[in-house]
C-alpha positions in Angstrom: 132.7 74.8 173.5 135.0 74.5 176.5 134.3 78.1 177.4 130.6 77.4 177.3 131.0 74.4 179.6 133.1 76.4 182.0 130.5 79.2 182.1 127.7 76.6 182.9 129.8 74.9 185.6 130.7 78.2 187.3 127.1 79.3 187.1 125.7 76.3 188.8 128.4 76.3 191.4 127.5 79.8 192.4 123.8 78.8 192.6 124.7 75.9 194.8 126.6 78.2 197.2 123.6 80.6 197.3 121.3 77.8 198.6 122.8 77.6 202.2 123.1 81.3 202.2 119.4 81.6 201.4 118.5 79.4 204.3 120.3 81.8 206.6 118.7 84.9 204.9 115.1 83.7 205.1 115.5 83.1 208.8 115.8 86.9 209.2 113.9 88.3 206.1 110.5 87.2 204.7 111.2 85.0 201.7 109.2 87.0 199.2 110.6 90.3 200.4 114.2 88.9 200.1 113.4 87.7 196.5 111.9 91.0 195.5 114.9 93.0 196.9 117.3 90.6 195.1 115.6 91.0 191.8 115.5 94.8 192.1 119.2 94.9 193.2 120.3 93.0 190.1 118.1 94.9 187.7 119.3 98.3 189.0 123.0 97.4 188.9 122.7 95.9 185.4 120.5 98.6 183.7 123.3 101.1 182.8 125.3 98.4 181.0 122.6 96.1 179.7 120.4 98.6 177.9 122.9 101.0 176.5 122.4 99.3 173.1 118.9 100.7 173.0 116.1 98.8 171.3 118.7 96.4 169.8 119.0 94.8 173.2 115.3 94.1 173.5 113.5 90.9 172.4 112.8 91.0 168.7 109.3 89.7 168.6 106.3 88.5 170.6 107.7 84.9 170.8 110.9 86.2 172.4 109.0 88.3 174.9 106.8 85.3 175.7 109.9 83.1 176.3 111.5 85.9 178.4 108.3 86.2 180.5 108.1 82.4 181.0 111.9 82.3 181.9 111.3 85.0 184.6 108.2 83.3 185.9 109.6 79.8 186.2 113.3 80.2 186.6 113.3 83.2 188.9 109.9 83.9 190.6 108.6 80.4 191.1 112.1 78.9 191.7 112.9 81.3 194.4 109.4 81.1 195.9 109.4 77.3 196.1 113.0 77.0 197.2 112.9 79.7 199.9 109.7 78.5 201.5 110.7 74.9 201.1 114.0 75.5 203.0 111.8 76.8 205.8 109.8 73.6 206.0 112.4 70.8 205.3 116.0 69.9 205.9 118.9 70.9 203.7 119.6 67.1 203.2 116.1 66.4 201.8 116.3 69.5 199.6 119.6 68.4 198.2 118.3 64.9 197.4 115.3 66.4 195.6 117.4 68.9 193.6 119.3 65.9 192.3 116.5 65.4 189.8 117.1 68.8 188.1 119.1 67.3 185.2 116.4 64.7 184.4 113.7 67.4 184.6 115.7 69.7 182.3 116.3 66.9 179.8 112.6 66.0 179.9 111.5 69.6 179.4 113.9 69.9 176.5 112.5 66.7 174.9 108.9 67.8 175.4 109.1 71.5 174.5 112.2 71.8 172.2 112.0 68.3 170.7 115.6 67.7 171.6 116.7 64.1 171.2 118.0 62.3 174.3 120.6 59.8 173.1 121.7 56.7 174.9 125.0 58.4 176.0 123.2 61.5 177.3 120.7 59.3 179.1 123.5 57.3 180.8 125.3 60.5 181.8 122.1 61.9 183.3 121.5 58.8 185.2 125.1 58.7 186.5 124.9 62.4 187.5 121.6 61.8 189.4 123.0 58.7 191.2 126.0 60.8 192.2 124.0 63.7 193.5 121.8 61.3 195.5 124.8 59.7 197.0 126.3 63.1 197.7 123.4 64.2 199.8 122.6 61.0 201.7 123.6 60.7 205.3 124.0 57.7 207.5 120.6 56.3 208.3 119.0 57.6 205.1 118.0 61.0 203.8 114.8 61.4 206.0 115.0 63.2 209.3 113.0 64.9 212.0 113.2 68.2 210.1 111.8 66.9 206.9 108.1 67.5 205.9 105.9 66.5 203.0 105.0 70.1 202.4 108.6 71.3 202.4 109.7 68.5 200.0 106.8 69.3 197.7 107.9 72.9 197.6 111.4 72.0 196.7 110.1 69.7 194.0 108.3 72.7 192.6 111.6 74.5 192.5 113.1 71.5 190.6 110.4 71.7 187.9 110.8 75.5 187.7 114.6 75.2 187.2 114.1 72.6 184.5 111.8 74.9 182.6 114.2 77.7 183.1 116.9 75.8 181.2 114.5 75.2 178.3 113.4 78.8 177.9 117.0 80.1 178.4 118.0 77.8 175.5 115.3 79.3 173.3 116.6 82.8 174.0 120.3 82.0 174.0 122.1 84.1 171.4 119.0 86.1 170.5 119.4 88.7 173.3 122.7 89.9 174.8 123.3 88.1 178.1 123.5 91.3 180.2 120.3 92.6 178.7 118.5 89.3 179.1 119.5 89.1 182.8 118.4 92.7 183.4 115.1 92.3 181.7 114.4 89.0 183.4 115.0 90.5 186.8 112.8 93.5 186.0 109.9 91.2 185.0 110.6 89.0 188.0 110.5 92.0 190.3 107.2 93.1 188.8 105.7 89.6 189.2 106.9 89.3 192.8 105.9 92.8 194.0 102.3 92.0 195.1 103.4 89.0 197.2 106.3 90.9 198.7 104.0 93.8 199.7 101.5 91.4 201.2 104.2 89.8 203.5 106.0 93.0 204.3 103.9 93.8 207.4 105.8 93.6 210.7 109.2 93.3 209.0 111.8 95.6 210.6 115.0 95.9 208.5 116.9 97.4 211.4 116.4 94.2 213.4 118.4 92.2 210.7 122.1 91.8 211.7 124.5 93.6 209.5 126.3 90.4 208.5 123.0 89.0 207.1 122.6 92.1 204.9 126.2 91.6 203.6 125.4 87.9 202.9 122.3 89.0 201.1 124.1 91.4 198.8 127.0 88.9 198.1 124.5 86.1 197.4 122.4 88.4 195.1 125.5 89.5 193.1 126.9 86.0 192.7 123.9 83.7 192.5 121.4 86.2 191.1 123.6 88.2 188.7 126.9 86.5 187.8 125.4 83.0 187.7 122.6 84.0 185.3 125.0 85.9 183.0 127.4 82.9 182.9 124.4 80.5 182.3 123.1 82.6 179.4 126.5 82.8 177.8 127.0 79.0 178.1 123.6 77.8 177.1 123.6 79.7 173.8 126.1 77.1 172.6 125.0 73.9 174.4 121.8 71.9 174.0 119.4 72.2 177.0 119.5 68.5 177.9 123.3 68.6 178.0 123.5 71.9 179.9 121.1 70.4 182.4 123.9 68.0 183.5 125.7 71.0 185.0 122.9 71.6 187.5 124.5 68.6 189.3 127.0 71.1 190.7 124.2 72.8 192.7 124.1 70.2 195.5 127.8 69.4 195.0 128.7 73.0 195.8 126.3 73.2 198.7 127.9 70.2 200.4 131.4 71.6 199.8 130.3 74.9 201.3 129.0 73.1 204.4 132.3 71.3 204.8 134.5 74.4 204.3 132.4 77.0 206.2 130.2 75.0 208.6 132.7 72.3 209.6 130.5 69.4 208.5 132.3 66.0 208.0 133.2 64.9 204.4 132.5 61.2 204.2 133.4 58.5 201.7 129.7 58.7 200.5 130.2 62.4 199.7 133.4 61.7 197.9 131.8 58.9 195.8 128.8 61.1 195.0 131.0 64.0 193.9 133.0 61.8 191.6 129.9 60.4 190.1 128.6 63.9 189.4 131.8 65.1 187.8 132.1 61.8 185.8 128.6 62.2 184.6 129.2 65.7 183.4 132.4 64.7 181.7 130.6 61.9 179.8 127.6 64.1 178.9 129.8 66.9 177.5 132.1 64.6 175.6 135.1 65.6 177.7 135.6 62.0 178.6 135.0 59.0 176.3 135.7 55.3 176.7 138.4 54.0 174.4 137.0 52.4 171.3 138.2 48.9 172.2 135.9 49.1 175.3 132.9 50.3 173.3 130.4 47.6 172.4 130.2 46.8 168.7 
């Protein structure tokens, strides 16, 4: 179980690091074009390894194909579409606060679709993680700012809903399809779904005008956030209930803030430290890695 938790944690940390990278990328490349190229890149690189098992690596029945298609639609196409366009319209602070609701959305989706029970302990851990992520992303004077917009915030909220559904459908497929094959197939389907939109927004885009370092960032972000993170998530969620796995999405905004501190030189305040501790404490409680002594437990 510890290996599964480690896979989930690393996966969400990589996704968190890809968010500030995406904000830079979409300032040079149209969002749908960037998403399409990312899906295609991951699918091509994985194909030789993922499908060497032949038909044994494919979904077994229509239900699995449906879950795979929904996973691709919500967790990859819509998540990227909402997030990339949302980052163009609102601040990273507002986006971080909104993404703090991903664990609650994942747990809610698991309860509604998978009929997973949300116990009191898990509910408390989710609440603590959400509080921590909100604190982590708040700045002096509040989260609102001149760069925020209702449209941008609504788009990021759409990404939150999509990510919550992604966790649910990934749980349905966990263990039924090899992780590499699942990641490859999901990217193939996502590329097919995104292609019409990417072609529609391709007009006027000049790849030669994009700085070389942006292309390097694009490739690195695609390989880590789009490939390695998905493989790690699929391996982990095959052994962990979706509502508990959702707690690890708290590392998305946590990693984003740490990246801003380390690479962009932003200040790390006491509010950030408190928020990060709440996130990690909530994850530890939800996974059972940390329990109160019995003498402190009511009853």
